[in-house]
C-alpha positions in Angstrom: 0.0 0.1 -0.2 1.2 3.5 -0.8 2.6 5.5 2.2 0.8 8.8 0.8 -2.6 9.5 -0.8 -2.5 10.4 -4.4 -3.4 13.9 -5.2 -6.8 14.0 -6.9 -7.2 15.3 -10.4 -10.0 17.7 -9.0 -7.5 19.4 -6.7 -4.4 19.2 -8.8 -3.1 22.5 -10.6 -3.1 22.9 -14.2 0.6 21.5 -14.6 -0.2 18.6 -12.4 -3.5 17.6 -14.7 -1.2 18.0 -17.9 1.3 15.5 -16.1 -1.3 13.2 -15.2 -2.7 13.1 -19.0 0.8 12.7 -20.4 2.2 10.1 -18.0 -1.3 8.0 -18.4 -0.7 8.2 -22.1 2.9 7.5 -22.3 2.6 4.6 -20.0 -0.5 3.0 -21.9 1.5 3.5 -25.2 4.6 1.5 -23.7 2.8 -1.2 -22.0 -0.3 -1.6 -24.3 -2.4 -1.7 -20.9 -4.2 0.7 -18.6 -4.7 -0.7 -15.2 -6.6 1.2 -12.8 -3.5 2.4 -11.0 -1.8 3.7 -13.7 -1.3 7.0 -12.5 -0.9 6.1 -8.8 3.0 7.0 -8.9 2.8 10.5 -10.5 -0.5 11.5 -8.5 1.7 10.8 -5.2 4.5 12.8 -6.8 2.1 15.9 -7.3 2.5 16.5 -3.5 5.9 17.9 -4.6 5.3 20.0 -7.6 8.8 20.8 -8.2 9.9 17.1 -7.9 7.1 16.3 -10.3 8.6 19.0 -13.0 12.0 17.7 -12.4 11.0 13.9 -13.0 8.8 14.8 -16.1 11.9 16.7 -17.7 14.2 14.0 -16.9 12.2 11.3 -18.3 11.5 13.3 -21.3 15.2 13.7 -22.1 15.9 10.2 -21.2 13.2 8.9 -23.8 15.2 10.8 -26.5 18.5 8.7 -25.9 18.8 6.2 -28.6 22.8 5.7 -28.7 22.2 2.3 -26.7 19.9 -0.5 -28.1 16.5 -0.8 -26.4 17.1 -4.3 -25.4 20.3 -3.4 -23.7 19.2 -0.2 -21.9 15.8 -2.1 -20.7 17.7 -5.0 -19.5 20.0 -2.7 -17.4 16.8 -0.7 -16.0 14.9 -4.0 -15.4 17.9 -5.6 -13.6 18.2 -2.5 -11.4 14.6 -2.6 -10.7 14.8 -6.2 -9.4 17.6 -5.4 -7.1 16.0 -2.6 -5.5 12.8 -4.6 -5.3 10.6 -1.9 -7.0 7.3 -3.7 -7.5 6.2 -0.8 -10.0 9.3 -0.7 -12.1 9.4 -4.9 -12.0 5.5 -4.9 -13.0 5.8 -2.2 -15.8 9.2 -3.1 -17.1 8.4 -6.8 -17.7 5.3 -5.9 -19.7 7.1 -3.2 -21.8 10.0 -5.8 -23.0 7.3 -8.5 -23.5 5.2 -6.0 -25.7 7.9 -4.7 -27.7 9.2 -8.2 -28.4 12.7 -7.2 -26.5 12.6 -10.4 -23.9 10.8 -13.5 -23.9 9.2 -14.9 -20.6 11.9 -17.4 -20.4 14.5 -14.5 -20.5 12.4 -12.6 -17.7 12.6 -15.4 -15.5 16.3 -16.0 -15.9 17.5 -12.8 -15.0 18.6 -13.8 -11.6 20.9 -16.2 -13.0 22.2 -14.3 -15.9 25.6 -15.4 -15.4 25.1 -19.1 -15.9 22.0 -18.7 -18.7 22.6 -19.4 -22.2 19.7 -16.9 -23.0 22.0 -13.6 -22.8 25.0 -12.7 -24.9 28.3 -12.1 -23.5 27.7 -8.3 -23.9 24.4 -8.6 -22.1 26.1 -10.4 -19.5 28.3 -7.7 -18.8 25.7 -5.0 -18.9 23.8 -7.1 -16.2 27.0 -7.3 -14.1 27.5 -3.7 -14.6 23.9 -3.3 -13.3 24.5 -5.5 -10.3 27.8 -3.6 -9.4 26.2 -0.2 -9.6 23.1 -1.3 -7.5 24.9 -3.1 -4.8 25.8 -1.3 -1.6 28.3 0.3 -1.5 28.5 0.3 -5.4 31.9 -1.0 -6.5 32.6 -1.2 -10.3 36.1 -2.9 -11.1 38.3 -1.8 -13.7 38.4 -5.1 -15.5 34.4 -5.1 -15.9 34.4 -1.5 -17.3 37.4 -2.6 -19.8 35.2 -5.5 -20.9 32.4 -3.0 -21.3 34.7 -1.0 -23.6 35.1 -3.6 -26.1 31.4 -3.8 -27.0 30.4 0.2 -26.3 31.6 3.2 -27.2 32.1 6.3 -24.8 28.7 7.8 -25.6 26.9 4.3 -25.2 29.0 3.9 -21.8 27.6 7.2 -20.4 24.0 6.4 -21.6 24.5 3.0 -20.2 25.2 4.1 -16.8 22.6 6.5 -16.8 20.3 4.2 -17.5 21.3 1.9 -14.5 21.2 4.9 -12.4 18.1 5.9 -13.5 16.7 2.8 -12.7 18.0 2.8 -9.2 16.4 6.5 -8.8 13.0 5.4 -9.9 13.2 2.2 -7.7 14.4 3.7 -4.6 11.9 6.5 -4.8 9.1 4.2 -5.4 10.2 2.0 -2.7 10.3 4.8 -0.2 6.9 6.0 -0.9 5.5 2.2 -0.9 4.3 2.7 -4.7 3.7 -0.8 -5.6 2.8 -2.6 -8.7 -0.1 -1.2 -10.8 -1.1 -4.4 -12.6 0.8 -3.9 -16.2 1.8 -7.7 -15.9 -1.2 -9.0 -14.1 -1.9 -12.6 -15.3 1.3 -12.8 -17.0 5.0 -13.7 -16.2 7.2 -10.9 -14.5 10.7 -10.7 -13.6 11.8 -11.9 -10.0 12.9 -9.3 -7.3 16.3 -10.4 -5.9 18.7 -9.1 -3.4 21.4 -6.8 -4.4 24.7 -8.1 -3.0 27.0 -6.1 -0.9 30.5 -5.3 -2.5 33.0 -8.0 -2.0 30.4 -10.6 -1.4 30.8 -14.2 -3.0 28.7 -14.4 -6.4 
């Protein structure tokens, strides 16, 4: 259950109402579904209009980044979501990956065991390792891992990829803090599995 009530549309300001509309439309287009709680996250965020504006601008800018393949970028974001245990992000991300034929149900379920799965390429496994390294506490990325990523991605792609993982962490921790749970995008379908984020130095 959310820890705060959402701001009802009748009490929202003009900007907030626009944000509600565009948020709902964007998520419907991405997921192909419109669950009853689709706008819950943005309605709760509307308690702080400045935060809502900042998030909106960040998400708009993020949507325009195209130098990393969607499968790679969404894999990184979804892995971060499973490690932060963000139910909303896992629910939505799983449906987006499925709707756009980016991941199969088998791949969604294999995420916790990506190192040993034959469903992911070598580059994808490195990206997932990178998401784990950046999401664990404390975050720690080895030079060896980053050098391996360099063999698959150029400098602009590495920055964009790092942004994707960091944004996944931001979304996840924000939603977990406020108790924003799954909205129902993947209801009745396969969903990625939450997994504990390891601490730095822990055995794999």
